[in-house]
C-alpha positions as CSV (number, residue, x, y, z in Angstrom):
1,M,227.3,163.8,245.6
2,I,225.4,165.1,242.5
3,A,225.9,164.9,238.7
4,I,225.4,167.6,236.2
5,S,225.1,167.4,232.4
6,W,224.2,169.9,229.7
7,E,222.7,167.4,227.3
8,T,220.5,164.3,227.3
9,H,222.7,161.3,226.9
10,R,221.9,157.6,227.6
11,R,225.3,156.9,229.1
12,T,225.0,159.7,231.7
13,R,221.5,158.7,232.6
14,S,222.3,155.0,233.0
15,L,225.5,155.6,234.9
16,C,223.7,157.8,237.4
17,H,220.8,155.4,237.7
18,E,223.0,152.4,238.4
19,L,225.3,154.3,240.8
20,K,222.4,156.1,242.5
21,I,223.8,159.5,241.8
22,P,221.2,162.4,241.6
23,L,221.4,163.8,238.1
24,H,220.7,167.4,237.2
25,E,220.2,167.3,233.4
26,L,220.2,170.9,232.3
27,T,219.3,171.6,228.7
28,S,218.4,174.6,226.6
29,G,216.3,175.1,223.5
30,K,218.9,177.6,222.3
31,S,221.8,176.7,220.1
32,G,225.5,177.7,219.9
33,L,226.9,180.4,222.2
34,R,223.4,181.5,223.2
35,R,222.9,178.5,225.3
36,Y,225.9,179.1,227.6
37,G,224.5,182.0,229.5
38,P,221.3,180.4,230.7
39,L,223.0,177.0,231.3
40,T,225.8,178.7,233.3
41,W,223.2,180.5,235.4
42,R,221.2,177.4,236.1
43,T,224.4,175.4,236.9
44,A,225.4,178.1,239.4
45,R,222.1,177.9,241.1
46,V,222.3,174.1,241.4
47,L,225.8,174.3,242.9
48,A,224.9,177.1,245.3
49,S,221.9,175.2,246.5
50,A,223.4,171.7,246.8
51,R,227.1,172.7,247.6
52,P,228.2,169.1,246.8
53,Q,231.5,168.0,248.2
54,L,231.7,165.4,245.3
55,L,230.6,166.6,241.9
56,L,230.4,164.6,238.7
57,V,230.1,166.4,235.4
58,Q,229.8,165.2,231.8
59,N,232.4,166.4,229.3
60,P,231.2,167.5,226.8
61,S,230.4,170.2,227.6
62,I,233.9,171.6,228.0
63,V,232.3,174.8,229.4
64,L,230.4,172.9,232.1
65,S,233.6,171.1,232.9
66,G,235.5,174.4,233.2
67,I,232.8,175.7,235.6
68,A,233.2,172.6,237.6
69,V,237.0,173.1,237.9
70,V,236.3,176.7,239.1
71,Y,233.8,175.3,241.7
72,R,236.3,172.8,242.9
73,S,238.9,175.5,243.4
74,L,236.5,177.8,245.3
75,L,234.9,175.3,247.7
76,P,237.4,173.9,250.2
77,G,237.6,170.1,250.2
78,A,235.4,169.7,247.1
79,R,236.3,166.9,244.7
80,L,235.6,166.7,241.0
81,I,234.9,163.6,238.7
82,V,234.7,164.2,235.0
83,D,233.0,161.6,232.8
84,A,235.0,162.2,229.6
85,H,233.3,161.1,226.4
86,N,235.4,160.5,223.3
87,I,235.2,164.1,222.0
88,A,236.5,165.4,225.3
89,I,239.6,163.2,225.0
90,E,240.1,164.2,221.3
91,Q,240.2,167.9,222.5
92,L,243.5,167.0,224.2
93,S,245.1,167.0,220.8
94,A,242.9,169.7,219.1
95,R,244.4,172.0,216.6
96,S,243.3,175.0,218.6
97,R,245.9,175.9,221.2
98,M,243.2,177.4,223.5
99,L,240.9,174.4,223.2
100,R,243.8,172.0,223.8
101,A,245.0,173.9,226.9
102,A,241.4,174.0,228.3
103,A,241.0,170.2,227.8
104,Q,244.4,169.5,229.5
105,L,243.5,171.8,232.4
106,I,240.3,169.9,233.0
107,V,242.0,166.5,232.9
108,K,244.7,167.6,235.4
109,A,242.3,169.4,237.7
110,A,239.8,166.6,238.0
111,D,240.4,164.1,240.8
112,R,239.2,161.3,238.6
113,V,238.5,161.1,234.9
114,I,236.0,158.4,233.8
115,V,236.7,156.8,230.4
116,T,235.1,153.8,228.7
117,N,238.3,151.8,227.8
118,T,242.0,151.3,228.3
119,T,243.0,153.2,225.2
120,L,241.4,156.4,226.4
121,A,242.8,155.7,229.9
122,D,246.3,155.7,228.5
123,I,245.7,159.1,226.8
124,V,244.3,160.6,230.0
125,R,247.2,159.3,232.1
126,N,249.8,160.6,229.6
127,A,248.1,164.0,229.9
128,G,248.6,164.0,233.7
129,G,245.1,162.8,234.6
130,R,243.8,160.0,236.9
131,P,241.7,157.7,234.8
132,V,239.0,155.2,235.8
133,V,237.7,152.8,233.2
134,L,234.0,152.3,233.4
135,P,232.0,151.3,230.2
136,D,228.3,152.0,229.9
137,P,225.9,149.8,231.9
138,L,223.4,148.0,229.7
139,P,220.2,150.2,229.1
140,V,216.9,148.8,230.2
141,P,214.7,148.6,227.1
142,P,210.9,148.6,227.1
143,E,209.1,145.3,226.7
144,R,209.2,143.9,223.2
145,R,205.9,143.6,221.3
146,A,205.4,140.1,219.8
147,N,206.6,139.6,216.2
148,G,206.1,136.1,214.9
149,G,208.0,136.6,211.7
150,L,211.2,137.8,213.3
151,A,213.3,134.7,212.4
152,Q,212.7,135.5,208.7
153,S,213.5,139.2,209.1
154,K,216.1,140.7,206.8
155,T,216.1,144.1,208.4
156,V,219.5,145.6,209.1
157,T,219.1,148.7,211.4
158,V,222.0,151.1,211.0
159,I,222.2,153.3,214.2
160,S,223.3,156.7,213.0
161,T,223.2,160.4,213.8
162,F,225.0,161.2,210.5
163,A,227.9,162.7,212.4
164,D,231.3,163.1,210.8
165,D,232.8,159.9,212.4
166,E,230.0,157.7,210.9
167,P,231.0,156.0,207.6
168,I,227.5,156.4,206.0
169,A,228.8,156.3,202.4
170,E,230.7,153.0,203.0
171,I,227.6,151.4,204.6
172,I,225.4,152.5,201.7
173,A,228.0,151.1,199.3
174,A,227.9,147.8,201.2
175,A,224.1,147.8,201.0
176,K,224.3,148.2,197.2
177,L,226.4,145.1,196.7
178,P,224.6,142.2,194.9
179,E,224.7,139.8,197.9
180,M,223.0,142.4,200.1
181,A,219.9,142.8,197.8
182,D,217.7,140.7,200.1
183,F,218.6,142.8,203.2
184,R,216.7,146.0,204.0
185,F,219.0,148.6,205.5
186,C,217.2,151.1,207.7
187,F,219.1,154.2,208.9
188,T,218.0,155.9,212.1
189,G,218.6,159.6,212.7
190,R,218.1,162.8,210.8
191,S,219.5,162.3,207.4
192,E,218.4,165.5,205.6
193,R,221.7,167.4,205.8
194,W,223.8,164.4,204.8
195,L,221.6,163.7,201.8
196,R,221.7,167.4,200.8
197,D,225.5,167.3,200.9
198,N,226.0,163.9,199.4
199,G,223.1,163.5,197.0
200,P,220.0,161.3,197.0
201,V,220.1,157.6,197.6
202,T,217.7,155.6,195.4
203,A,218.6,152.0,196.2
204,P,215.4,149.9,196.8
205,N,216.8,148.2,199.9
206,I,217.8,151.4,201.7
207,E,215.4,153.4,203.9
208,F,215.9,156.5,206.0
209,L,213.7,156.4,209.1
210,G,214.5,159.9,210.5
211,F,214.3,160.6,214.2
212,V,211.9,158.3,215.9
213,P,210.6,158.3,219.5
214,D,212.3,156.0,222.0
215,D,209.6,153.3,222.1
216,V,209.5,153.2,218.3
217,Y,213.3,153.1,218.2
218,W,213.5,150.1,220.5
219,Q,210.8,148.2,218.6
220,Q,212.9,148.8,215.4
221,L,215.9,147.2,217.2
222,Y,213.8,144.2,218.3
223,E,212.6,143.7,214.7
224,S,216.1,143.7,213.3
225,R,218.0,140.8,212.0
226,V,221.3,142.7,212.5
227,I,222.2,146.0,214.1
228,V,225.1,148.0,212.7
229,D,226.8,150.9,214.5
230,L,230.2,151.9,213.0
231,T,232.6,154.7,213.7
232,T,235.9,155.8,212.3
233,R,237.1,156.7,215.9
234,D,239.5,154.0,217.0
235,A,238.7,154.2,220.8
236,C,235.0,154.9,220.6
237,L,232.5,152.6,222.2
238,V,229.2,153.5,220.5
239,C,225.9,153.6,222.4
240,G,224.3,151.3,219.7
241,A,226.5,148.4,220.8
242,Y,225.1,148.5,224.3
243,E,221.6,148.8,222.9
244,A,222.1,145.9,220.5
245,L,223.3,143.8,223.4
246,A,220.3,144.8,225.5
247,A,217.9,144.0,222.7
248,G,219.6,140.6,222.1
249,R,220.4,141.2,218.5
250,P,223.6,140.4,216.4
251,M,225.7,143.5,215.9
252,V,228.3,144.7,213.6
253,L,230.9,147.1,215.1
254,S,234.1,148.7,213.9
255,D,237.1,146.5,214.2
256,S,239.0,148.3,217.0
257,R,240.9,147.3,220.1
258,A,238.3,148.9,222.3
259,N,235.4,147.0,220.8
260,R,237.2,143.7,220.7
261,E,238.3,144.0,224.4
262,L,234.8,144.8,225.6
263,F,232.4,142.9,223.4
264,E,234.7,139.9,222.4
265,D,232.6,137.3,220.6
266,A,229.3,139.1,221.1
267,A,229.9,141.1,217.9
268,C,231.0,140.8,214.3
269,F,233.7,143.3,213.5
270,A,234.1,145.2,210.2
271,K,236.8,147.4,208.6
272,I,235.5,150.6,207.2
273,Q,235.2,149.2,203.7
274,P,232.0,148.2,201.8
275,R,233.1,144.6,201.3
276,S,234.1,144.1,204.9
277,I,230.9,145.6,206.2
278,A,228.8,143.3,203.9
279,D,230.7,140.2,205.0
280,A,230.2,141.2,208.7
281,V,226.4,141.7,208.1
282,T,226.2,138.2,206.5
283,S,228.1,136.7,209.4
284,A,225.9,138.4,212.0
285,S,222.8,137.4,210.2
286,A,223.9,133.7,210.2
287,V,224.2,133.6,214.0
288,F,220.8,135.4,214.6
289,M,219.1,132.4,216.1
290,T,222.1,131.6,218.4
291,V,222.4,135.2,219.6
292,N,218.6,135.4,220.2
293,S,218.6,132.2,222.3
294,T,221.6,133.1,224.3
295,S,221.0,136.8,224.8
296,A,220.0,136.5,228.5
297,A,223.3,134.7,229.3
298,T,225.3,137.2,227.3
299,K,223.7,140.2,229.0
300,A,224.2,138.6,232.4
301,R,227.9,138.0,231.7
302,Y,228.4,141.6,230.5
303,Q,226.6,143.0,233.6
304,E,228.7,140.9,235.9
305,R,231.9,142.3,234.3
306,W,230.4,145.8,234.5
307,S,229.6,145.4,238.2
308,V,233.3,144.6,238.9
309,R,234.2,147.9,237.2
310,A,231.4,149.7,239.0
311,N,232.6,148.4,242.4
312,E,236.1,149.6,241.6
313,F,234.7,153.1,240.8
314,Q,232.7,153.1,244.0
315,Q,236.0,152.4,245.9
316,E,237.5,155.5,244.1
317,I,234.5,157.5,245.3
318,E,234.9,156.3,248.9
319,S,238.6,157.1,248.7
320,L,237.8,160.7,247.7
321,R,235.2,160.9,250.5
322,T,237.7,159.7,253.0
323,N,240.2,162.4,251.9
324,I,237.5,165.0,252.3
325,S,236.7,163.8,255.8
326,I,240.4,163.9,256.8
327,Q,240.8,167.4,255.5
328,E,237.7,168.6,257.4
329,A,239.0,167.1,260.6
């Protein structure tokens, strides 16, 4: 069994690491349509060389997933597992008829479709797919450098890529409320395009960090009083939530069924409104010492629950392997 992805993604890396699946991470410096030719060629070479009976691919890319469907149909006995991220599920109801048809074909052709929560599983099942629920395993962060003044920190790190589903304007409005004046809101990610489209932000307690290396990023999380990662997508489990849990810091997440089911009392939840976001930041800040002191137990509890899901997924894999063996016999 091998895995293939066309982008660097923490979820795919951590899943493959935990499940001991060899990952072929194929990326290109080209953008847009120009990347498809080289990546398709490299994917074909990997498949021709490895000839896996079990293939796991990350969707997106929908093009990679389409190639995997073709591979499954051409190799007798081959089985396909698609790790469907939120955007892949959203394509099932896309406005484009062609995109919608392609997404539905992939879901139906895959032997299993991995999703992160039960809401997405229901969508996949209704589209004729066979879902398996498996959230992200916790990432393993680098060792934290000592910071003696952490208990007095008022840093709120906002994990962002300035994508369309991130309520950046609402978070900025929350940061500008009078009761937030003592907090320092630090936004990660490349902000240039968003600022160009939305105008400059001059509030004294707001800072845009830009893209930072991984070790600097983790240190930023360690030095935070609160970590905020919000999305307008109802069934989206953001990477920042797992990272906050791994770093042992209070987090503010969108108030959704998916987040509440998975993170329960490990997070403070906010509506996508400035006042609600500010209230959640205040609540998260108030429990900093408790979260910090109990983080090891919280992580252990999460990992135990994740292991149950992982074992269920491993059983699905063994079932597919058994079917392959029966067909070959």
